[in-house]
C-alpha positions as CSV (number, residue, x, y, z in Angstrom):
1,M,0.0,0.0,0.0
2,N,1.5,3.4,-1.0
3,L,1.3,6.7,0.9
4,S,-1.7,8.0,-1.0
5,D,-3.7,4.8,-0.4
6,R,-2.8,4.9,3.3
7,L,-3.9,8.5,3.5
8,R,-7.2,7.7,1.7
9,T,-7.8,4.8,4.1
10,A,-7.2,7.1,7.1
11,I,-9.7,9.6,5.7
12,L,-12.3,7.0,4.9
13,T,-12.1,5.3,8.3
14,S,-12.0,8.5,10.3
15,K,-15.1,9.2,12.5
16,K,-15.1,12.7,11.1
17,T,-16.9,13.6,7.9
18,R,-14.9,14.3,4.8
19,Y,-16.1,17.9,4.9
20,A,-15.0,18.3,8.5
21,I,-11.6,16.8,7.6
22,A,-11.2,19.2,4.7
23,I,-12.2,22.3,6.8
24,G,-10.0,21.2,9.8
25,A,-7.0,20.5,7.5
26,G,-7.5,23.7,5.6
27,V,-8.0,21.8,2.3
28,D,-10.7,22.6,-0.3
29,H,-13.4,20.0,0.1
30,A,-13.5,19.5,-3.7
31,V,-9.8,18.7,-3.7
32,L,-10.3,16.1,-1.0
33,R,-13.3,14.6,-2.9
34,R,-11.3,14.2,-6.1
35,F,-8.4,12.7,-4.1
36,I,-10.7,10.2,-2.4
37,K,-12.2,9.2,-5.7
38,K,-8.7,8.8,-7.3
39,E,-9.5,11.4,-9.9
40,R,-6.6,13.6,-8.9
41,D,-3.4,13.5,-6.8
42,I,-2.7,16.0,-4.1
43,K,0.3,18.2,-3.4
44,L,2.7,17.1,-0.7
45,K,1.8,20.2,1.3
46,T,-1.8,19.1,1.2
47,A,-0.9,15.6,2.3
48,E,1.0,17.2,5.2
49,H,-2.0,19.2,6.3
50,L,-4.3,16.2,6.1
51,A,-1.8,13.9,8.0
52,E,-1.4,16.5,10.7
53,F,-5.1,16.9,11.2
54,L,-5.6,13.2,11.3
55,D,-2.7,12.8,13.7
56,L,-0.7,10.6,11.3
57,E,3.1,10.3,11.0
58,L,5.4,8.8,8.5
59,V,7.7,6.1,10.0
60,K,10.2,3.8,8.4
61,K,9.2,0.2,8.0
62,R,11.0,-2.4,10.0
63,K,13.0,-4.8,7.9
64,R,11.6,-8.4,8.1
65,K,14.0,-11.0,9.3
66,K,14.7,-13.8,6.8
67,A,13.6,-17.2,8.0
């Protein structure tokens, strides 16, 4: 799952409405709608605003140990 998909999942599983997320993150609700529907990508700054509002952070994956 890539970063955009994870952000979409976080938005869709949030208890807040998409409109409330857009307003709270300072993002135009139409931009958020098009992103959710995979009609458009969003700018990195927009992703930062959404991640901050949703209390998300980017962390490095742990490497899996080989069996």
